[in-house]
C-alpha positions in Angstrom: 12.9 4.4 98.2 11.4 2.8 101.3 9.8 -0.3 102.2 6.1 -0.2 103.4 5.5 -2.0 106.7 2.2 -2.5 108.4 -1.4 -3.4 107.3 -1.6 -1.0 104.4 -1.9 -2.5 101.0 -1.8 0.5 98.6 -0.9 0.6 95.0 -0.8 3.9 93.1 0.0 7.6 93.7 -1.3 9.8 96.7 0.0 13.3 96.2 3.8 12.9 95.8 4.0 9.4 97.2 3.9 6.4 94.8 3.1 3.0 96.3 3.8 -0.2 94.3 4.3 -3.9 94.8 7.4 -5.9 93.9 8.7 -9.4 94.4 10.5 -7.9 97.5 7.3 -6.6 99.0 5.5 -3.3 99.2 7.7 -0.2 98.5 7.0 3.5 98.3 8.9 6.5 96.6 8.5 10.1 96.4 8.0 11.7 93.0 10.3 14.2 91.7 13.9 14.3 90.4 15.4 15.9 87.4 13.4 16.1 84.2 14.3 13.9 81.3 14.7 17.0 79.1 17.3 18.2 81.3 19.2 15.0 81.6 19.4 14.7 77.8 20.6 18.3 77.3 22.3 19.7 80.4 26.2 19.5 80.0 26.2 18.8 83.8 24.5 15.5 83.1 27.0 14.2 80.5 28.1 11.4 82.9 24.6 10.4 83.4 23.9 10.3 79.8 27.1 8.2 79.3 26.3 5.8 82.0 22.8 5.3 80.6 23.9 4.5 77.1 26.5 1.9 78.4 23.9 0.4 80.8 21.5 0.2 77.7 24.1 -1.8 75.8 24.6 -4.2 78.6 21.0 -4.7 79.2 20.3 -5.3 75.3 23.2 -7.7 75.2 21.6 -9.7 78.2 18.4 -9.7 76.4 19.9 -11.0 73.3 21.4 -14.0 75.3 18.1 -14.6 77.1 16.2 -14.5 73.8 18.8 -17.0 72.2 18.1 -19.7 75.0 14.5 -18.8 75.8 13.0 -22.2 75.2 15.6 -23.9 77.4 14.9 -21.2 80.1 11.3 -22.3 80.7 11.1 -23.9 84.2 14.9 -23.4 84.5 15.4 -19.8 85.2 15.0 -17.9 88.5 13.3 -14.5 88.8 16.5 -12.6 89.1 18.2 -13.9 85.9 17.6 -10.7 84.1 19.3 -8.6 86.6 22.1 -11.2 87.2 23.0 -11.5 83.5 22.8 -7.7 82.9 25.2 -7.3 85.7 27.6 -9.8 84.1 27.2 -8.1 80.8 28.1 -4.8 82.5 31.2 -6.2 83.9 32.1 -7.4 80.2 31.3 -3.9 78.8 33.8 -2.4 81.4 36.6 -4.7 79.8 36.3 -2.6 76.6 39.6 -0.6 76.6 39.1 0.7 73.0 36.2 2.9 73.1 35.7 6.1 75.0 33.4 6.4 78.1 29.9 6.2 77.0 30.6 4.1 74.0 32.0 1.1 75.8 30.1 -2.0 74.7 29.8 -5.8 75.2 30.7 -6.6 71.6 34.2 -5.1 72.2 34.7 -6.1 75.9 33.9 -9.8 75.2 37.1 -10.0 72.9 38.9 -10.0 76.4 39.5 -13.5 77.3 38.7 -12.6 80.8 35.2 -11.7 79.7 34.5 -15.2 78.7 35.5 -16.5 82.2 32.6 -14.4 83.6 30.2 -16.4 81.4 31.4 -19.8 81.9 29.5 -21.7 84.4 26.8 -18.9 84.5 23.6 -20.6 86.0 20.2 -19.3 84.9 18.7 -20.8 88.0 20.5 -19.6 91.1 18.6 -22.2 93.2 19.9 -25.0 90.9 23.5 -24.6 90.0 25.1 -27.2 87.9 27.6 -28.1 90.5 24.9 -28.5 93.1 22.9 -31.0 91.0 25.5 -33.0 88.8 28.3 -34.7 90.5 29.9 -36.5 87.7 32.6 -35.0 85.3 31.8 -34.3 81.7 33.7 -33.0 78.7 32.7 -30.5 75.9 34.0 -30.7 72.4 34.2 -27.1 71.2 34.3 -27.8 67.4 30.8 -29.5 67.4 29.4 -28.8 70.7 29.1 -32.5 71.9 28.9 -33.0 75.7 29.9 -36.4 76.9 29.0 -37.8 80.3 30.7 -41.1 80.7 29.5 -43.8 83.3 26.6 -41.7 84.4 24.6 -43.4 87.1 21.5 -41.1 87.9 21.0 -42.6 91.2 24.5 -41.7 92.5 25.4 -38.8 90.2 22.6 -36.3 90.6 20.7 -34.7 93.4 16.9 -34.9 92.3 13.5 -33.8 93.7 11.3 -36.1 95.8 8.9 -38.0 93.5 11.3 -37.8 90.4 11.4 -41.0 88.5 13.2 -39.7 85.2 16.0 -37.3 84.5 16.2 -35.5 81.1 19.4 -33.9 79.7 19.9 -31.9 76.6 22.6 -29.6 75.2 22.7 -26.7 73.0 25.3 -24.9 71.0 24.7 -21.1 70.3 26.6 -18.3 68.4 25.8 -14.9 69.7 26.8 -11.7 67.6 26.9 -8.8 70.2 27.9 -6.5 67.2 25.0 -7.1 65.0 22.5 -8.2 67.8 21.9 -11.6 66.0 22.2 -15.2 67.2 21.5 -18.8 66.3 21.3 -22.0 68.4 21.0 -25.7 67.7 19.9 -28.3 70.1 20.7 -31.9 70.9 18.1 -34.6 71.2 16.8 -35.2 74.7 18.3 -38.2 76.7 15.6 -39.6 79.0 17.0 -41.8 81.7 15.2 -43.5 84.6 16.6 -42.5 87.9 18.1 -46.0 89.0 21.5 -47.5 89.4 22.2 -48.3 85.7 25.4 -46.8 84.2 25.1 -45.1 80.8 27.4 -43.1 78.5 25.5 -39.9 77.7 26.4 -38.2 74.4 24.5 -35.0 73.9 25.3 -34.0 70.2 23.5 -30.7 68.7 21.9 -31.4 65.5 24.2 -29.4 63.1 26.3 -26.4 63.8 24.7 -23.0 64.5 25.3 -20.4 61.6 26.9 -17.1 61.9 30.0 -15.6 63.6 30.5 -14.3 67.2 30.8 -15.7 70.6 30.2 -19.5 71.0 28.2 -20.8 74.0 27.7 -24.4 75.1 24.8 -25.1 77.4 23.6 -28.0 79.4 19.9 -28.4 80.5 18.7 -30.8 83.2 15.2 -31.3 84.3 13.0 -34.0 86.2 9.8 -35.8 85.5 7.7 -38.3 87.3 6.2 -41.2 85.5 2.6 -42.1 86.3 0.5 -44.7 84.4 2.9 -44.6 81.5 2.7 -40.7 81.2 5.8 -38.4 82.1 4.8 -35.1 84.1 7.4 -32.5 84.3 8.2 -31.5 87.9 7.9 -27.9 88.6 10.3 -27.9 91.4 12.5 -24.9 90.4 15.2 -25.8 93.1 16.5 -28.7 90.9 16.1 -27.8 87.1 19.3 -26.6 85.7 20.4 -24.5 82.7 24.1 -23.5 82.6 26.8 -22.3 80.3 29.3 -24.9 80.5 31.9 -23.2 78.1 32.2 -20.1 76.0 34.8 -19.2 73.4 
C-alpha cells in the first residue's frame, strides 16, 4: 500500500492499480494476491485461516459492545473507535488459555481478571478522555451501577468548551454476554447543571438493573450545551464530549 502524493485525485482501478480515498488521505494499492479459494482450502494457509477466525471473533465482540452503547456514542466517539476497540478485544482474545489456536475467543479470554483491566477506563473518544475533562473523584456502586460525584463544582472540576453554559452527565449499566452475542443496558436520568461555582452532589442512578448474564460495564457520559434564549443547543465540539467505561466486572 502506498500513499499518493501530488495533484492527482483518482478513485477507482486503472489496470492493476486501485486508487481510493481514506481518512488518512489518498492511497493506492496493486491488485493481486492469493485467491480466496486457496486461502480457504490450502493446508499452507492454515495459520491464515486461524488468524482470520480469531480476528473475526474479536471484531464481532467489539461490534457487540458498540451496538450496546450506540445511543451514548452519538457525538462522543472518535473515528478510530472501531479499530481501537477491536484491538482491545484482540488482546482479550489472546488471554484465552483454554481453546486451541484458531478457536480462541473473547468470551473465554474475558474471564481472566487481567482482561477486565484492559476495558476499565476505555475512552470512546480519544480526543476527550475522562481524566482530561473531569477533575473530581467519583465512586461506582457495582451492585446497582450508581455513580456518585460529591461536591461537584462545574466551574472548577471540568474542562469545558468555549461557549458552553451547561454540562450534562449520565451513566449507564450494561451487561454483555460475549458467548451468546447478546446485551442489555439501562440508563440514568440526565443531570443538567449550569457551569458555575455552585457545589452539587451528583447521583447518577440507572433506572433498574439490566437483564441477562455476562460482563458488567459501567459507563459515564459527559457532554456540553449552550443556552440561548431559553433553548439549549448541544455543542458539537468532539474534543470535550466524554464516554468512558469507568469500571467492568
